[in-house]
LUMVEX-36952 format. One line per field, with one value per residue: residue number from 0; residue in one letter; y, x, z of N, C-alpha, C, O in turn. Coordinates in pm, whole numbers. Last residue first. Layout:
<nodes>
resi <- (NUM,...) $
resn <- (A,...) $
n_py <- (Y,...) $
n_px <- (X,...) $
n_pz <- (Z,...) $
ca_py <- (Y,...) $
ca_px <- (X,...) $
ca_pz <- (Z,...) $
c_py <- (Y,...) $
c_px <- (X,...) $
c_pz <- (Z,...) $
o_py <- (Y,...) $
o_px <- (X,...) $
o_pz <- (Z,...) $
</nodes>
This chain:
<nodes>
resi <- (176,175,174,173,172,171,170,169,168,167,166,165,164,163,162,161,160,159,158,157,156,155,154,153,152,151,150,149,148,147,146,145,144,143,142,141,140,139,138,137,136,135,134,133,132,131,130,129,128,127,126,125,124,123,122,121,120,119,118,117,116,115,114,113,112,111,110,109,108,107,106,105,104,103,102,101,100,99,98,97,96,95,94,93,92,91,90,89,88,87,86,85,84,83,82,81,80,79,78,77,76,75,74,73,72,71,70,69,68,67,66,65,64,63,62,61,60,59,58,57,56,55,54,53,52,51,50,49,48,47,46,45,44,43,42,41,40,39,38,37,36,35,34,33,32,31,30,29,28,27,26,25,24,23,22,21,20,19,18,17,16,15,14,13,12,11,10,9,8,7,6,5,4,3,2,1,0) $
resn <- (F,I,P,P,T,S,V,W,V,V,S,A,K,S,D,S,D,N,R,L,V,H,S,H,T,G,K,V,Y,F,T,Q,G,K,K,L,V,T,A,K,G,N,Q,V,L,S,L,K,G,S,L,V,Y,G,F,E,E,G,S,H,P,P,V,E,F,S,S,Q,H,P,L,V,E,I,L,L,P,E,M,A,N,K,K,A,N,P,V,I,W,H,L,I,S,G,E,K,E,D,I,F,F,D,S,Q,S,F,V,I,K,E,D,I,D,E,Q,F,F,Q,A,L,S,L,G,L,A,G,A,I,D,G,L,T,A,I,S,P,S,T,L,D,R,E,L,Q,S,I,F,G,K,T,L,E,T,R,S,A,L,E,D,L,T,L,D,N,K,L,R,L,R,N,I,R,Q,G,I,N,M) $
n_py <- (-10714,-10659,-10555,-10653,-10963,-11191,-11507,-11725,-12037,-12214,-12487,-12632,-12845,-13124,-13241,-13060,-12859,-12537,-12316,-11993,-11814,-11542,-11353,-11296,-11178,-11214,-11530,-11764,-12052,-12282,-12588,-12849,-12920,-13057,-12993,-12875,-12900,-12655,-12595,-12343,-12096,-11921,-12103,-12230,-12460,-12655,-12828,-12994,-12971,-12722,-12541,-12455,-12145,-11913,-11594,-11367,-11038,-10761,-10629,-10829,-10966,-11050,-11331,-11426,-11582,-11943,-12167,-12487,-12738,-12621,-12300,-12202,-11965,-11804,-11570,-11350,-11088,-10875,-10667,-10413,-10233,-10121,-10336,-10446,-10399,-10703,-11006,-11168,-11169,-11433,-11506,-11775,-11845,-11838,-11505,-11423,-11285,-11177,-11079,-10976,-11038,-11006,-11242,-11417,-11206,-11100,-10902,-10644,-10302,-10064,-9813,-9515,-9233,-8919,-8697,-8540,-8654,-8607,-8331,-8330,-8660,-8886,-8991,-8870,-8649,-8512,-8447,-8275,-8068,-7982,-7885,-7668,-7515,-7461,-7514,-7709,-7640,-7813,-8023,-8268,-8470,-8430,-8188,-8274,-8443,-8254,-8114,-8314,-8360,-8089,-8127,-8239,-8459,-8674,-8637,-8682,-8948,-9059,-8984,-9123,-9393,-9556,-9719,-9616,-9624,-9423,-9204,-9218,-9170,-8911,-8758,-8793,-8669,-8405,-8348,-8472,-8341) $
n_px <- (-6466,-6283,-5959,-5900,-5854,-5892,-5866,-5951,-5932,-6206,-6374,-6684,-6854,-7055,-7229,-7241,-7263,-7190,-7088,-6994,-7068,-7071,-7112,-6840,-6588,-6364,-6209,-6072,-5933,-5879,-5735,-5742,-5740,-6064,-6237,-6506,-6704,-6889,-7197,-7349,-7468,-7248,-7104,-7017,-6819,-6881,-6663,-6556,-6292,-6033,-5909,-5884,-5815,-5872,-5876,-6007,-6009,-6223,-6453,-6751,-7067,-7094,-7092,-7305,-7183,-7197,-7452,-7509,-7457,-7239,-7079,-6773,-6544,-6275,-6041,-5912,-5715,-5702,-5455,-5360,-5486,-5689,-5836,-5721,-5736,-5574,-5611,-5826,-6144,-6345,-6684,-6895,-7227,-7503,-7512,-7201,-6988,-6671,-6379,-6054,-5737,-5548,-5543,-5425,-5173,-4948,-4691,-4647,-4694,-4459,-4320,-4289,-4095,-4251,-4181,-3988,-3954,-4199,-4167,-3954,-3936,-3659,-3414,-3193,-3187,-3403,-3287,-3085,-3238,-3377,-3165,-3101,-3336,-3332,-2998,-2897,-2678,-2420,-2393,-2527,-2410,-2504,-2372,-2106,-2125,-2181,-1937,-1754,-1834,-2016,-2258,-2394,-2545,-2394,-2162,-2262,-2334,-2076,-1941,-2089,-2259,-2574,-2800,-3031,-2982,-2789,-2953,-3141,-2976,-2875,-3109,-3183,-2979,-3030,-3287,-3487,-3799) $
n_pz <- (1032,837,733,384,523,793,925,1174,1311,1446,1599,1702,1935,1826,1652,1332,1152,1137,883,794,493,252,-50,-277,-281,-120,-167,63,171,439,569,817,1081,1081,768,578,289,135,-16,-204,-199,-208,47,349,485,761,993,1278,1525,1533,1360,1034,916,647,497,257,108,0,-69,-4,86,442,631,886,1182,1195,1310,1474,1575,1831,1753,1651,1731,1588,1630,1378,1241,989,828,842,1134,1273,1361,1584,1862,1960,1833,1868,1941,1913,1906,1893,1764,1798,1847,2006,2226,2202,2368,2315,2470,2665,2801,2618,2462,2206,2077,2005,2062,1976,2138,1984,1979,1927,1670,1556,1306,1186,1140,961,812,755,680,768,610,729,977,884,771,999,1145,982,1012,1285,1412,1701,1973,2157,2317,2301,2169,1914,1852,1845,1623,1430,1434,1355,1092,946,680,472,517,436,590,847,826,789,1026,1219,1044,1055,1105,1190,1459,1476,1419,1624,1848,1784,1780,2048,2185,2094,2193,2424,2501) $
ca_py <- (-10748,-10645,-10590,-10568,-10843,-11117,-11383,-11662,-11907,-12179,-12361,-12627,-12712,-13062,-13233,-13169,-12956,-12654,-12389,-12123,-11841,-11677,-11373,-11352,-11140,-11162,-11388,-11716,-11918,-12232,-12443,-12797,-12921,-13015,-13072,-12846,-12951,-12728,-12620,-12465,-12212,-11937,-11988,-12218,-12323,-12639,-12717,-13008,-12995,-12838,-12592,-12524,-12269,-11981,-11721,-11428,-11182,-10826,-10625,-10717,-10943,-10999,-11224,-11426,-11471,-11814,-12105,-12343,-12716,-12734,-12393,-12220,-12093,-11818,-11711,-11385,-11229,-10888,-10796,-10461,-10312,-10029,-10253,-10494,-10287,-10582,-10895,-11212,-11080,-11388,-11443,-11690,-11846,-11947,-11620,-11396,-11402,-11135,-11190,-10929,-11071,-10896,-11125,-11420,-11325,-11086,-11033,-10743,-10437,-10126,-9956,-9593,-9374,-9014,-8797,-8504,-8647,-8743,-8379,-8270,-8519,-8840,-9044,-8989,-8748,-8560,-8535,-8398,-8142,-8034,-7999,-7776,-7560,-7539,-7428,-7684,-7661,-7703,-7913,-8149,-8457,-8552,-8193,-8176,-8498,-8356,-8045,-8252,-8469,-8155,-8070,-8136,-8330,-8660,-8629,-8553,-8848,-9077,-8940,-8977,-9339,-9454,-9780,-9619,-9708,-9562,-9231,-9237,-9295,-9025,-8768,-8839,-8813,-8471,-8352,-8441,-8429) $
ca_px <- (-6556,-6424,-6049,-5880,-5784,-5947,-5792,-6001,-5864,-6128,-6299,-6573,-6809,-6951,-7273,-7205,-7373,-7147,-7198,-6947,-7093,-7039,-7136,-6972,-6684,-6488,-6218,-6182,-5897,-5957,-5742,-5757,-5612,-5949,-6206,-6372,-6673,-6762,-7126,-7269,-7553,-7334,-7084,-7128,-6810,-6908,-6748,-6587,-6426,-6102,-5836,-5972,-5749,-5912,-5806,-6008,-5987,-6104,-6342,-6660,-6962,-7146,-7003,-7283,-7248,-7134,-7371,-7525,-7580,-7303,-7145,-6909,-6597,-6420,-6065,-6011,-5730,-5776,-5522,-5403,-5388,-5587,-5894,-5675,-5735,-5651,-5516,-5700,-6051,-6234,-6573,-6820,-7080,-7445,-7601,-7311,-7075,-6807,-6469,-6191,-5843,-5564,-5590,-5570,-5217,-5072,-4727,-4654,-4706,-4586,-4300,-4381,-4101,-4187,-4273,-4034,-3840,-4166,-4277,-3936,-3975,-3776,-3535,-3232,-3081,-3412,-3405,-3050,-3142,-3452,-3238,-3004,-3295,-3443,-3105,-2908,-2815,-2469,-2300,-2597,-2374,-2544,-2518,-2146,-2085,-2282,-2061,-1743,-1843,-1891,-2213,-2294,-2603,-2530,-2155,-2202,-2439,-2180,-1892,-2088,-2150,-2486,-2669,-3012,-3089,-2750,-2834,-3185,-3055,-2786,-3026,-3272,-2997,-2903,-3262,-3345,-3722) $
ca_pz <- (1143,802,843,502,481,679,901,1053,1307,1328,1608,1606,1894,1909,1792,1423,1155,1213,945,843,634,297,93,-246,-385,-60,-201,-21,125,325,554,681,1009,1161,887,630,422,126,110,-209,-181,-327,-41,256,434,619,951,1135,1475,1588,1476,1127,955,769,514,388,101,55,-164,23,-14,315,586,742,1115,1228,1205,1458,1500,1763,1844,1603,1777,1587,1662,1480,1278,1114,849,711,1060,1222,1255,1453,1768,1993,1820,1927,1872,1996,1837,1986,1760,1721,1834,1913,2207,2169,2331,2337,2375,2569,2876,2637,2536,2281,2133,1898,2117,1944,2119,2068,1941,2018,1723,1690,1396,1227,1225,1093,808,829,617,843,589,592,972,955,688,884,1197,1001,879,1230,1362,1557,1924,2074,2342,2348,2311,1984,1860,1946,1753,1462,1467,1487,1189,987,807,442,557,383,445,813,848,687,895,1222,1126,997,1080,1045,1407,1501,1337,1485,1837,1802,1659,1941,2202,2069,2049,2412,2415) $
c_py <- (-10631,-10665,-10563,-10610,-10777,-10997,-11316,-11529,-11847,-12045,-12340,-12491,-12725,-12927,-13169,-13144,-13068,-12748,-12514,-12190,-11976,-11688,-11519,-11364,-11192,-11127,-11340,-11568,-11873,-12090,-12408,-12645,-12870,-13028,-13014,-12926,-12925,-12770,-12703,-12478,-12345,-12062,-12014,-12087,-12313,-12491,-12729,-12900,-13006,-12849,-12718,-12588,-12335,-12110,-11782,-11564,-11236,-10975,-10703,-10728,-10819,-10981,-11177,-11306,-11480,-11705,-11979,-12295,-12567,-12694,-12505,-12332,-12100,-11959,-11721,-11534,-11246,-11037,-10795,-10592,-10353,-10101,-10157,-10412,-10327,-10474,-10768,-11113,-11102,-11299,-11398,-11638,-11753,-11953,-11724,-11519,-11360,-11260,-11136,-11039,-11004,-10917,-11003,-11299,-11314,-11217,-11012,-10883,-10535,-10269,-10020,-9739,-9445,-9155,-8892,-8600,-8622,-8745,-8520,-8319,-8462,-8696,-9000,-9049,-8878,-8667,-8595,-8496,-8275,-8116,-8064,-7902,-7678,-7596,-7519,-7579,-7630,-7739,-7792,-8036,-8333,-8546,-8313,-8174,-8404,-8420,-8145,-8183,-8411,-8264,-8140,-8056,-8212,-8523,-8605,-8534,-8709,-8974,-8948,-8922,-9187,-9416,-9683,-9672,-9722,-9660,-9376,-9266,-9323,-9157,-8891,-8854,-8871,-8623,-8427,-8459,-8379) $
c_px <- (-6577,-6517,-6196,-5977,-5867,-5859,-5852,-5928,-5898,-6058,-6216,-6506,-6693,-6909,-7167,-7258,-7348,-7267,-7143,-7063,-7032,-7057,-7108,-6988,-6826,-6596,-6354,-6165,-6006,-5912,-5837,-5767,-5621,-5820,-6084,-6351,-6527,-6724,-7001,-7190,-7479,-7421,-7164,-7113,-6916,-6895,-6780,-6688,-6434,-6240,-5899,-5889,-5835,-5836,-5855,-5938,-5981,-6096,-6218,-6541,-6880,-7033,-7055,-7196,-7218,-7219,-7306,-7439,-7614,-7437,-7214,-6972,-6742,-6456,-6216,-6002,-5833,-5793,-5595,-5479,-5444,-5482,-5791,-5732,-5686,-5632,-5596,-5586,-5916,-6146,-6470,-6699,-7022,-7293,-7534,-7399,-7192,-6890,-6610,-6283,-5973,-5684,-5608,-5623,-5368,-5107,-4849,-4689,-4724,-4587,-4436,-4355,-4193,-4199,-4195,-4137,-3886,-4050,-4247,-4044,-3948,-3810,-3664,-3362,-3111,-3309,-3420,-3166,-3106,-3362,-3322,-3073,-3197,-3403,-3216,-3014,-2821,-2609,-2334,-2504,-2436,-2512,-2563,-2298,-2127,-2251,-2170,-1871,-1841,-1922,-2084,-2258,-2514,-2590,-2293,-2199,-2386,-2291,-2001,-2044,-2165,-2376,-2573,-2875,-3077,-2855,-2792,-3067,-3095,-2860,-2936,-3193,-3084,-2913,-3133,-3306,-3578) $
c_pz <- (1236,920,806,613,372,650,777,1039,1172,1352,1483,1617,1795,1849,1882,1564,1256,1227,1014,916,669,448,128,-95,-358,-160,-151,-50,30,295,440,682,867,1079,957,758,456,267,83,-79,-183,-319,-168,180,326,587,803,1100,1324,1525,1533,1238,1062,789,645,385,243,30,-117,-71,21,213,450,706,966,1163,1258,1341,1486,1699,1766,1686,1730,1632,1672,1510,1390,1146,982,722,924,1138,1194,1338,1629,1887,1847,1908,1938,1910,1938,1911,1865,1721,1744,1909,2121,2140,2312,2287,2415,2477,2784,2713,2558,2350,2223,1947,2003,1995,2098,2037,2039,1963,1811,1748,1540,1325,1276,1189,947,794,685,790,662,562,832,950,752,792,1086,1052,889,1092,1310,1525,1775,2027,2257,2389,2374,2133,1944,1963,1865,1597,1505,1530,1331,1089,845,567,522,411,385,662,813,703,789,1086,1130,1095,1010,1005,1255,1447,1352,1393,1692,1784,1668,1811,2091,2080,2017,2266,2411) $
o_py <- (-10644,-10636,-10458,-10692,-10843,-10937,-11377,-11448,-11909,-11952,-12434,-12390,-12819,-12901,-13161,-13043,-13161,-12722,-12587,-12128,-12064,-11588,-11607,-11382,-11137,-11053,-11419,-11491,-11937,-12019,-12492,-12584,-12850,-13131,-12932,-12926,-12949,-12685,-12807,-12384,-12450,-12127,-12119,-11978,-12380,-12407,-12802,-12882,-13025,-12750,-12809,-12678,-12277,-12177,-11711,-11636,-11162,-11030,-10709,-10826,-10719,-10981,-11254,-11193,-11535,-11735,-11917,-12372,-12528,-12626,-12488,-12445,-12014,-12058,-11654,-11613,-11166,-11104,-10723,-10625,-10331,-10036,-10118,-10419,-10249,-10459,-10729,-11133,-11059,-11346,-11333,-11716,-11664,-12054,-11698,-11624,-11274,-11331,-11059,-11087,-10979,-10821,-10908,-11258,-11214,-11325,-10921,-10972,-10514,-10345,-10029,-9782,-9436,-9191,-8940,-8586,-8678,-8827,-8550,-8344,-8537,-8620,-9068,-9144,-8984,-8766,-8714,-8615,-8378,-8220,-8186,-8013,-7775,-7711,-7639,-7559,-7536,-7853,-7682,-7963,-8298,-8610,-8300,-8161,-8448,-8449,-8124,-8191,-8456,-8260,-8239,-7936,-8096,-8477,-8525,-8426,-8629,-8918,-8856,-8826,-9130,-9408,-9721,-9671,-9827,-9766,-9444,-9344,-9436,-9246,-8966,-8953,-8982,-8696,-8506,-8572,-8259) $
o_px <- (-6650,-6636,-6229,-6066,-5901,-5798,-5862,-5930,-5877,-6117,-6165,-6573,-6614,-6926,-7188,-7321,-7427,-7360,-7062,-7128,-7019,-7061,-7121,-6891,-6922,-6688,-6448,-6113,-6029,-5861,-5870,-5803,-5519,-5795,-6011,-6437,-6437,-6714,-7006,-7124,-7541,-7445,-7148,-7111,-6907,-6955,-6714,-6787,-6334,-6297,-5829,-5808,-5858,-5797,-5877,-5941,-5955,-6166,-6119,-6529,-6933,-6916,-7059,-7223,-7116,-7318,-7354,-7364,-7730,-7519,-7245,-6922,-6823,-6407,-6279,-5961,-5840,-5876,-5558,-5559,-5562,-5398,-5803,-5680,-5616,-5524,-5678,-5476,-5894,-6081,-6503,-6620,-7089,-7236,-7510,-7364,-7272,-6866,-6661,-6267,-5999,-5728,-5675,-5737,-5430,-5073,-4853,-4715,-4806,-4493,-4517,-4366,-4176,-4302,-4087,-4176,-3829,-4046,-4266,-4017,-3921,-3723,-3766,-3415,-3062,-3340,-3446,-3147,-3098,-3403,-3334,-3043,-3209,-3433,-3196,-3108,-2757,-2653,-2284,-2531,-2403,-2579,-2647,-2348,-2177,-2342,-2243,-1910,-1916,-2022,-2046,-2230,-2554,-2676,-2308,-2232,-2459,-2338,-2018,-2102,-2243,-2400,-2500,-2839,-3108,-2820,-2764,-3080,-3084,-2812,-2923,-3210,-3062,-2863,-3129,-3292,-3552) $
o_pz <- (1334,910,750,590,274,739,671,1131,1068,1406,1423,1641,1804,1730,2004,1593,1265,1303,957,1000,583,520,43,-22,-411,-126,-142,31,-72,382,356,783,802,1016,900,846,376,356,17,-36,-167,-420,-230,237,223,655,729,1171,1255,1479,1576,1213,1168,693,742,286,338,-56,-190,-144,69,251,355,747,926,1096,1354,1281,1485,1760,1648,1687,1764,1578,1755,1425,1484,1084,1075,635,895,1076,1079,1226,1564,1831,1764,1961,2051,1817,2038,1857,1918,1682,1626,1962,2158,2043,2394,2175,2533,2413,2822,2692,2521,2302,2305,1867,1914,1973,2190,1922,2160,1906,1774,1864,1634,1417,1394,1307,1040,751,674,847,624,495,819,922,684,741,1081,1007,815,1061,1293,1602,1729,2039,2281,2485,2487,2213,2033,2075,1968,1675,1602,1646,1418,1162,783,561,540,336,293,612,754,604,710,1036,1055,1215,919,888,1199,1395,1254,1299,1644,1714,1572,1740,2045,1994,1922,2219,2398) $
</nodes>
């Protein structure tokens, strides 16, 4: 790792001038300039002060920036065919996120898996077909273009009573699938 370049990138990312970083660290503008150009090396204490002024711990300072992927295509999806439905995990490794979006296809005259009670919430958008959201023995009919929002306090399932496949984008928080 090039410490000088790292300081420069983080300073610019934080929208700080050399003067502002110098003021926050009680170092001189010239010294920080020399650090960024790798003309001198900081002590651990000085590097800790710089990292702190940039809003980081020393450990965070030394972590490499990883460009997190934010756009996904079908080649990234994971598909799981279950009895009665097909689940498409449309965001890889969503378990690490606060939300877990799925594309669920419920086959004709079938049901999705039953979601047991949990502490989260779920949102769905019906892309095609007609479904029934069954919760506490009560079925609510959902048509293309409609949405639903449920708390996870009761188990629930999507049921397709029609002769054609139905699809829904389903987002749960926290991830439960």
